[in-house]
C-alpha positions as CSV (number, residue, x, y, z in Angstrom):
1,M,-18.5,-2.7,-7.5
2,L,-14.9,-3.8,-6.8
3,R,-16.2,-7.0,-5.2
4,I,-18.0,-7.9,-8.4
5,F,-14.7,-7.8,-10.2
6,G,-13.0,-10.0,-7.6
7,A,-11.6,-7.7,-5.0
8,K,-11.6,-9.1,-1.4
9,I,-12.7,-6.2,0.8
10,G,-13.2,-6.4,4.6
11,K,-15.7,-4.6,6.8
12,N,-15.7,-0.8,7.3
13,V,-13.3,-0.3,4.4
14,R,-13.4,3.1,2.7
15,I,-12.1,3.5,-0.9
16,H,-12.5,7.0,-2.4
17,P,-14.3,7.0,-5.7
18,S,-11.5,8.8,-7.4
19,A,-9.0,6.0,-6.6
20,K,-7.9,4.1,-9.7
21,I,-7.6,0.4,-9.1
22,F,-6.2,-1.4,-12.2
23,L,-7.0,-5.0,-11.4
24,P,-9.6,-5.4,-8.7
25,R,-9.1,-9.2,-8.7
26,N,-5.6,-8.6,-7.4
27,L,-6.7,-6.4,-4.5
28,S,-7.2,-7.7,-0.9
29,I,-7.9,-5.0,1.7
30,D,-8.7,-5.9,5.3
31,D,-11.1,-4.4,7.9
32,W,-11.0,-0.7,8.9
33,S,-8.6,0.3,6.1
34,S,-8.9,3.0,3.5
35,I,-7.6,4.2,0.2
36,G,-7.7,8.0,-0.3
37,F,-8.7,10.2,-3.2
38,D,-6.7,10.1,-6.4
39,C,-4.6,7.1,-5.3
40,L,-3.1,5.2,-8.2
41,I,-3.2,1.4,-7.4
42,Y,-1.3,-0.2,-10.3
43,N,-1.7,-3.7,-8.9
44,L,-0.5,-5.9,-11.8
45,G,0.5,-8.4,-9.1
46,R,-1.2,-9.2,-5.9
47,L,-1.8,-6.2,-3.5
48,E,-2.5,-7.0,0.1
49,I,-3.5,-4.2,2.5
50,G,-3.8,-5.2,6.2
51,K,-6.2,-4.1,9.0
52,R,-6.5,-0.4,10.1
53,T,-4.2,0.7,7.3
54,T,-4.4,4.1,5.6
55,I,-3.3,4.7,2.0
56,S,-3.4,8.5,1.9
57,Q,-4.4,10.8,-1.0
58,R,-2.5,10.6,-4.3
59,S,-0.3,7.7,-3.2
60,H,1.0,5.4,-6.0
61,L,1.3,1.7,-5.3
62,C,3.1,0.4,-8.4
63,G,3.2,-3.4,-8.8
64,G,4.7,-3.4,-12.3
65,T,8.1,-2.7,-13.8
66,H,10.2,-4.0,-16.7
67,D,13.2,-6.3,-16.9
68,Y,15.9,-3.9,-18.0
69,R,18.3,-6.9,-18.5
70,Q,16.5,-7.9,-21.6
71,T,16.2,-5.7,-24.8
72,S,12.5,-6.5,-25.1
73,L,11.9,-5.0,-21.6
74,P,9.3,-7.6,-20.6
75,L,6.7,-6.6,-18.0
76,I,7.3,-7.9,-14.5
77,K,4.2,-8.1,-12.3
78,S,5.1,-8.0,-8.6
79,A,3.2,-8.2,-5.4
80,I,3.0,-5.4,-2.8
81,V,2.1,-6.1,0.9
82,I,1.1,-3.3,3.2
83,G,0.8,-4.7,6.8
84,D,-1.7,-4.0,9.6
85,D,-1.7,-0.5,11.2
86,A,0.5,0.9,8.5
87,W,0.3,4.3,6.9
88,V,1.3,5.3,3.4
89,C,1.2,9.1,3.6
90,A,0.2,11.6,0.9
91,D,1.9,11.3,-2.5
92,A,4.1,8.4,-1.4
93,F,5.3,5.8,-3.9
94,I,5.6,2.1,-3.1
95,G,7.6,0.2,-5.7
96,P,7.1,-3.3,-7.1
97,G,7.7,-6.2,-4.7
98,I,7.8,-4.0,-1.6
99,T,6.5,-4.9,1.8
100,V,5.6,-2.3,4.3
101,G,5.7,-4.1,7.7
102,N,3.0,-3.9,10.3
103,G,2.9,-0.4,11.8
104,G,5.3,1.0,9.2
105,I,4.9,4.6,8.0
106,V,6.0,5.8,4.6
107,A,6.2,9.6,5.0
108,A,4.6,12.1,2.6
109,R,6.3,12.0,-0.9
110,A,8.7,9.3,0.1
111,V,9.8,6.7,-2.4
112,A,9.9,3.2,-0.9
113,V,12.0,0.9,-3.1
114,S,13.2,-1.4,-0.4
115,P,11.2,-3.1,2.4
116,V,9.9,-1.0,5.3
117,V,10.7,-2.7,8.6
118,P,7.7,-3.1,11.0
119,W,7.0,-0.2,13.3
120,T,9.5,2.2,11.7
121,I,9.0,5.5,9.9
122,V,10.8,6.1,6.6
123,G,11.0,9.1,4.3
124,G,12.8,10.7,1.4
125,N,13.8,9.5,-2.0
126,P,14.9,6.8,-1.7
127,A,13.1,6.2,1.6
128,R,15.4,5.8,4.5
129,W,14.9,5.1,8.2
130,I,13.8,8.1,10.2
131,K,12.9,6.6,13.6
132,Q,11.0,3.9,15.4
133,R,7.3,4.1,15.9
134,P,5.7,3.0,19.2
135,V,4.0,-0.4,18.8
136,L,0.2,0.1,19.0
137,N,-2.0,-2.5,20.5
138,D,-5.2,-0.7,21.5
139,E,-8.1,-1.5,19.3
140,S,-10.7,-0.2,21.9
141,D,-11.7,2.6,19.6
142,L,-12.8,0.2,16.8
143,S,-16.4,-0.9,17.2
144,D,-18.9,-2.4,14.7
C-alpha cells in the first residue's frame, strides 16, 4: 500500500501495520530494514532509511518543526537520514534535519537533536556520545 502512495521500499523490508507514516511519498527504506510497531514517522521532509536498519517500537522520527524566529511560526519541513546498519532503539526521538550515520545507534528513549557520528552509540536527552560501536562488515547471514 505504501508503494501505491509513492514510497520507495527495498526487498525484505518489514513495516509493522501500526506504524504511522504521514507522507509515504517522502519515504525511502532500503533492503532488510524494518519499522516497528507504533512508530510515528512524521516525514514532512524526505526520510531515507538505509540497508539493514532497525527503527524499533514507538520511535518518533520527526521531520517537522516551526521557525520560532518569526511570529507566524511557519512550518519547516526537514529531511532525516538514517544510514545503513543503524539502530534507532525503542521510544527514541530523531529530530528534524538529523542524520544518523552508518552503524549509529540511538539508545532507548534518547533524543537525537544533533547528528549521530557513524559507528557510535548515543543516549540520553539530549543524546550524547556513549561509546564507539565495532564496524560490522559481515553480510553472510543475509540471503534472498
